[in-house]
C-alpha positions in Angstrom: 4.1 -2.9 -20.4 0.7 -4.3 -21.1 -1.9 -2.1 -22.7 -4.8 -0.9 -20.4 -7.2 -3.0 -22.5 -5.4 -6.1 -21.3 -5.3 -5.0 -17.6 -8.6 -6.4 -16.6 -8.0 -6.5 -12.8 -6.0 -3.8 -11.0 -5.6 -3.4 -7.2 -4.8 0.0 -5.6 -2.6 -0.4 -2.6 -2.4 2.8 -0.6 -0.2 3.5 2.4 2.5 5.6 3.9 5.3 3.1 3.0 7.8 4.8 5.3 9.7 2.8 4.4 8.3 0.1 2.0 9.4 -3.3 3.2 9.2 -6.9 2.2 6.0 -7.4 4.1 4.3 -4.8 1.8 5.7 -6.6 -1.3 4.5 -10.0 0.0 1.0 -8.5 0.6 0.9 -7.3 -3.0 2.2 -10.6 -4.3 -0.3 -12.7 -2.3 -3.2 -10.5 -3.5 -2.0 -10.7 -7.1 -1.8 -14.5 -7.0 -5.0 -15.1 -5.0 -7.2 -12.7 -6.8 -5.7 -13.1 -10.3 -4.7 -9.5 -10.6 -3.0 -8.1 -13.6 -1.4 -5.2 -11.8 -0.9 -3.8 -8.3 -0.5 0.0 -8.1 1.3 1.3 -5.0 -0.2 4.7 -4.0 1.9 6.4 -1.4 -0.2 8.9 0.5 0.7 12.6 1.0 2.7 13.6 4.0 0.7 15.9 6.2 2.4 19.4 6.5 0.9 19.5 10.0 2.6 16.4 11.3 4.9 17.4 14.2 8.4 15.9 14.9 8.4 14.1 11.6 11.5 11.9 11.4 10.3 9.9 8.5 11.2 10.0 4.8 10.0 12.8 2.5 7.4 12.2 -0.1 10.1 12.0 -2.8 12.2 9.6 -0.8 9.2 7.3 -0.1 8.4 7.4 -3.8 12.0 6.5 -4.8 12.1 3.6 -2.3 8.9 2.2 -3.8 10.4 2.4 -7.3 13.5 0.6 -6.1 11.6 -2.1 -4.3 9.3 -2.8 -7.3 11.9 -2.4 -10.1 12.0 -6.1 -10.8 8.3 -6.8 -10.4 6.7 -6.4 -13.8 3.2 -6.5 -12.4 3.8 -3.6 -9.9 3.4 0.1 -10.6 4.1 3.1 -8.4 1.9 6.2 -8.7 2.5 9.6 -7.2 -1.1 10.6 -8.0 -2.1 11.4 -4.5 0.9 13.8 -4.1 -0.8 16.3 -6.4 -4.2 16.1 -4.7 -5.5 18.4 -2.0 -5.7 17.2 1.6 -7.4 15.3 3.0 -6.9 12.6 0.4 -10.0 10.4 0.8 -9.9 6.9 -0.8 -13.3 7.2 -2.5 -12.1 10.4 -4.2 -8.9 8.7 -5.3 -10.9 5.8 -6.8 -13.4 8.1 -8.4 -10.6 9.9 -10.2 -8.6 6.9 -11.2 -11.7 5.2 -12.7 -11.5 7.9 -15.4 -7.9 6.9 -16.2 -8.4 3.2 -16.0 -11.7 3.0 -17.9 -13.0 -0.5 -18.5 -10.8 -1.9 -15.8 -12.1 -3.6 -12.7 -10.5 -1.9 -9.7 -9.8 -3.4 -6.3 -8.7 -1.7 -3.1 -6.0 -3.6 -1.1 -6.0 -3.0 2.6 -4.8 -4.6 5.9 -7.0 -6.3 8.4 -6.7 -3.4 10.8 -8.1 -1.0 8.2 -10.9 -3.4 7.4 -12.0 -3.4 11.0 -12.4 0.4 11.1 -13.7 0.8 7.5 -17.0 2.4 8.7 -15.0 5.3 10.0 -13.6 6.1 6.5 -15.1 9.1 4.8 -18.0 7.8 2.5 -16.9 4.2 2.9 -20.2 3.1 1.4 -19.3 4.9 -1.9 -15.9 3.3 -1.9 -17.4 -0.2 -1.4 -19.7 0.4 -4.4 -16.8 1.4 -6.7 -14.3 -1.3 -5.9 -13.9 -4.9 -4.7 -12.0 -4.9 -1.5 -9.0 -7.2 -0.8 -8.2 -7.6 2.8 -4.8 -8.9 3.9 -4.8 -10.6 7.3 -2.5 -12.7 9.4 -3.1 -16.4 10.0 -5.7 -16.8 12.7 -7.2 -13.4 12.2 -10.9 -13.0 13.3 -11.7 -10.7 10.3 -14.7 -12.1 8.4 -17.2 -11.3 5.6 -20.0 -10.5 8.1 -18.2 -7.4 9.5 -19.5 -5.1 6.7 -22.4 -6.8 5.0 -22.9 -6.0 1.3 -19.2 -5.3 0.7 -17.5 -7.2 -2.0 -14.5 -8.6 -0.3 -11.8 -11.3 -0.5 -9.4 -12.2 2.2 -5.7 -13.2 1.6 -3.4 -14.2 4.4 0.3 -13.9 5.1 2.7 -13.7 8.1 5.7 -11.6 7.1 7.0 -10.1 10.4 8.3 -6.7 9.0 6.7 -3.4 10.0 7.7 0.1 9.0 7.7 1.3 12.6 10.0 -1.4 13.7 12.3 -0.8 10.8 12.5 2.9 11.8 13.1 1.9 15.4 16.0 -0.4 14.5 17.6 2.3 12.4 17.1 5.0 14.9 18.8 2.8 17.5 21.7 2.1 15.2 20.8 -1.6 15.0 20.8 -3.8 12.0 17.5 -4.5 10.2 16.7 -8.2 9.7 18.0 -9.1 6.3 14.7 -10.4 5.0 12.8 -7.3 6.0 14.0 -4.7 3.4 15.0 -5.2 -0.3 18.7 -4.6 -0.6 18.2 -1.6 -2.9 15.9 0.1 -0.3 18.3 -0.5 2.5 21.2 0.9 0.5 19.1 4.0 -0.3 18.1 4.4 3.4 21.8 4.3 4.4 23.0 6.6 1.7 20.3 9.1 2.5 20.8 8.8 6.3 17.1 8.2 6.9 15.4 7.4 10.2 18.4 8.4 12.3 17.9 10.2 15.6 
């Protein structure tokens, strides 16, 4: 593993990852290559104890699936940092704390185009924008642009992998096969062995 002094550019990639799929990995890969990142840190968010009828994976299961999915990606890291933080887990607070760990490192926040569109609704999003450069992953033909949030340091990367976590869960709940290019084999094996996402 590289020392922190060599990791000049690091992206934080937050999400539920329930489950992590190949689309997530492609997003991280595209961002790494386009923005010359040294590392992408996957940050699974905490599971709300107030969520009703939760049929998803537990925090520990989501973490293990991420570890399996990124096991052969030397530039990827999985952090359970948010699991130990009080709810609600605001992005600006996460960055503020991680800046103390990754001192001297330029941090980026990797998000999807849907999150970019609603960024002003995020708690203290102006503070987040001051602390990080934002990388927005959009699909080809997206209308997202730089003018949406003036003054924000942002780069756009594109990709079109069709996988979605909700659709993966739907396939599994219906007893149908997941398209072979949607889940890493290690993750699919874990899902089957753990009996996840079944009705």
